[in-house]
N, C-alpha and C positions, 0 to 999 in steps of 0.2 A: 504494500500500500504506500509506503514511504517513497519508493522509487516512482510509482505512478504519480504521486503528488508532486515530486520534484520535477518530473518530466512535464507535467501540465504547467507548472510555474515557468519552466524554461520556454515552452511554446508561447505562453502568454507574453513573456518578455520580448521574444523575437517578433511577435506580431505587433506589439506596441512600438518597438523600434522601427519596424517596417512602415507603420502608419505615419510616424513622425517624419521619417526620411522622405516619404512621398510628398510631404508638404514643404520640403526644403527646396528653394529655388537655386540658391548659390551658397556655397560654403567658402569661407575665407579663414585660414588658420595660419599660424606661424610661430616663429621663435625670435624674439627681439633681444639680442645680446645687450647687456647692461640695462635692460628694461626693468628688472626687479619686479615690483608689484604695482607699477604705475597703471593708471587708467588708460585704456585704449577706447577711443570713440569711433564709430562708423557712421558715415553720412552717405546718402544717395544724392548724386549730383543730377539735377533735372534742368530743363530748359528755363525754369523760373528761378533757379538758385540752388539751394542746398537744404536737405532735410536730414537731421540726425535721426537714425533709425535704431541704433543699439549702442551699448557700451559694455565693457567688461574690464575687470582688473586683471592685469597680467599675473600669471602664476609662475614665478621664477622666469619671467620673460615669455612664457607661452600664452597663446590666446586662440580662441576659435569663435567665429560668428557663423551661425546657421540662419540664413536669411529666409524667412518663411514666405511661401507663395500666398499665404492668407493675408499678408500685409497689403493693404490697398494700393500703396505707392508702388509696390513690386508687381502686383497682379496686373496693373495697367501698363507695365513696361517690359515684361519679361519675354515679349515676342522679338526682342532685339537686344544687342549688347547693352548692358547698363554700366554707368560709371559710378565708382565708389571712391571715397576718400577716407583714409585711415589717419586718425589724429592722436599723437601723444600730447601735442600742444598746438596752438595756432601757428607757431613758427616751425614746427617739426611734424610734417605730415607727408603722405604720398598718395597720389591718385592712381587708380587702376581701373580696369574694365573687365566685366565677366558676363557670360551668357548663362541662361538657365541650364542647370545640370552640371555646371563646372565647379571644381574644388580648387581654389587658388591656394598655393602654399608659399609662404613668404619667410625669408630670413633677412634680418637687418640689424644694424647697430643703432641703439636708441639715441646715440649722440648726434646722428644725422641720418635719418631713415632714407631720404630720397637718394642720397649719394652712395649709400652702402647696400641697398636692398637687392635681393635676388628673388625671382618669382618663377613659378611653373604652374601648369594646370589650365591655361587658357591661351588661345592664339593672340587675342587682342592684348591681354596682359603682358605676354612676352614681348610683343612688338612695342608697346608703350615703354617697357623697360629698356629696350634698345634705344628708343628716342631719348629717354632720360640719361642713359649712359653716353650717348653721342653729345648731348648738351653739356654734360660734365666735362667731356673731353675738349669742348670748346671753352667753357667757362674758366677752368683752371689756368690754362696759359694766358687767357685774356686778363685775368686778375694780375698775373705776373707782369704782363705788358703794362698794365695801368700803374703798377708800382714803379716800374722803370720810367714811365712817362712823368710821374710826379717828381722824380729825381732829376729830370733834365729840362725843367721849365725854362732855363736860360739858354738852352742849346737848341736852336731852331733845326739844325741838321739832324740831330739825334731824335728830336720829336717827330720830324717828318718821316724818318726811317721807321719809327715805332708805329706811326699812323698807317704807313704803307703795309706793314706786317699785319696790322689789325684788319685792314680792308681785305687782304688776301684770306685771312681766317674767316671773315664774314662770308666771303664768296664761296669758300670751300664748304662751310657748313650749310649755306643755302643750297648748294648743289647736292649735298647729301640728302637734305629734306626733299628736294625735287625728285631725286632718284627713288627715295622711299615711297613717295606718293605714287610714282609710276609703277613701282614694283608691287604695291599692295592696293590696287584700285578698288577692290571689293571689301576692304577692311576698314572698320570705323576708326582705327588708329590713324588713318590718313588725316582726319580732322585735327587730331592732336599735333601732328606734324605741321599742318598749315598754321595753327595758332601758337606754335612754340615761340617763346620769347626769352630774352635775357635783359635784365636791367631795364625793364619796361619797354624794351624795343622788340617789335615783332620782326621775324626774318622775312615774312611775307606781308605785303601791304594790301589791305582789303580792297583798295581802289585799283592800284596798279596790277594786282594779281587776281582780279575778280574772276577771270576765265579759269584760273586754277581751281578756285572754290566751286565754280559752276560745274566743272568737270567731275570733281569729287562728288558733288550733289547728284549728278546724273547717274553715276555708278552706284552710289548708296541707295538711291530711290528704287533702283531695280532689285536690290537685295533686301532692303528694310524699308518698304514704303510706308509702314505705320510708325516708324520710329520718331519720337518727339525730337530727338537730336537732329535728324535729317530734315524734318519739317521746319525746325528753328533755323537751320543753316540755309535752307531754301528761302525763308522769309528774309533773312539778312541779305542774301545775294540779290533778291528782288528789290529790297529797299535801296541798296547801294546802286544798283543799276538805274533806278528811277532818279536818284540824286544826281548821278552822272549825266543822265539825259537832260535834266533841267539845267545843268551847268554848261551844256554844249551851246 
C-alpha cells in the first residue's frame, strides 16, 4: 500500500509540473558572478515603454524567471519575439529577446552585466549578444582615443590624427551593422542593429537611412505581421517619410 501511495504522489507531482510548464511562455535563468543575493528585476519592453513583470532575489548569484502565458502582457505578444530587460540597477542592466518556448541561459558579472554576459537558448538573443559584443569592441578603443585627445588639446596635428582614426572606426562599425542587417533580414535583431548607438549618437540616421529601416520593415512584416514592434517601426518610417515630403 505504501508503494502504491508513493507512486500516486509521484504521478501527481509530475502532472502538476507538466501543467505549470504548459503555461510557461519563456524561461530566463542564469548565474551572475559577484551577484550575491541582490534583487534581479525583469521588464517587458513594449512599443509604449517598459512594464516590470517579475523580480527575484539572486541565490548565490543564480536566478530563474518563468514567464507565464497567462500574463496578459505576454499573451498579447507571444506570436513574435518579445524583448526583455534584466535589471540589477538602473545603471546595470541588459536587454535581450526571446520567442515563446525558449529557455535563455545567461552568465555575467554583476559588476557590468552588459559587457560581460554570455547567452544561449534563442536565435535573437545570441544575435543581440553579438551586437553588444561588437559595440564593446568599438567603445573600448574609442574611450582610449578620447583620453589621448584630451591630452593633446594644444597639438592640432595630433588631434587631427586622432579624429581621423575615430572616423575610420565609425565607418568600420557602421559597415559591420550594415552587413549584419543584410545577413539577418528575417530576424528582429536587425532593429537592434539599426538603432544601436554610442554616447547618444546613432550609427544610422533615421532620415538619411530611412530606406534601410523600410527594408527591415518589409522583411519583418512578412515574418511577424502582428508584431507590435514591427507595426511601431512601420509607423515611425511613415511619419519620417511624411516629414521629409513636407520639407521637399
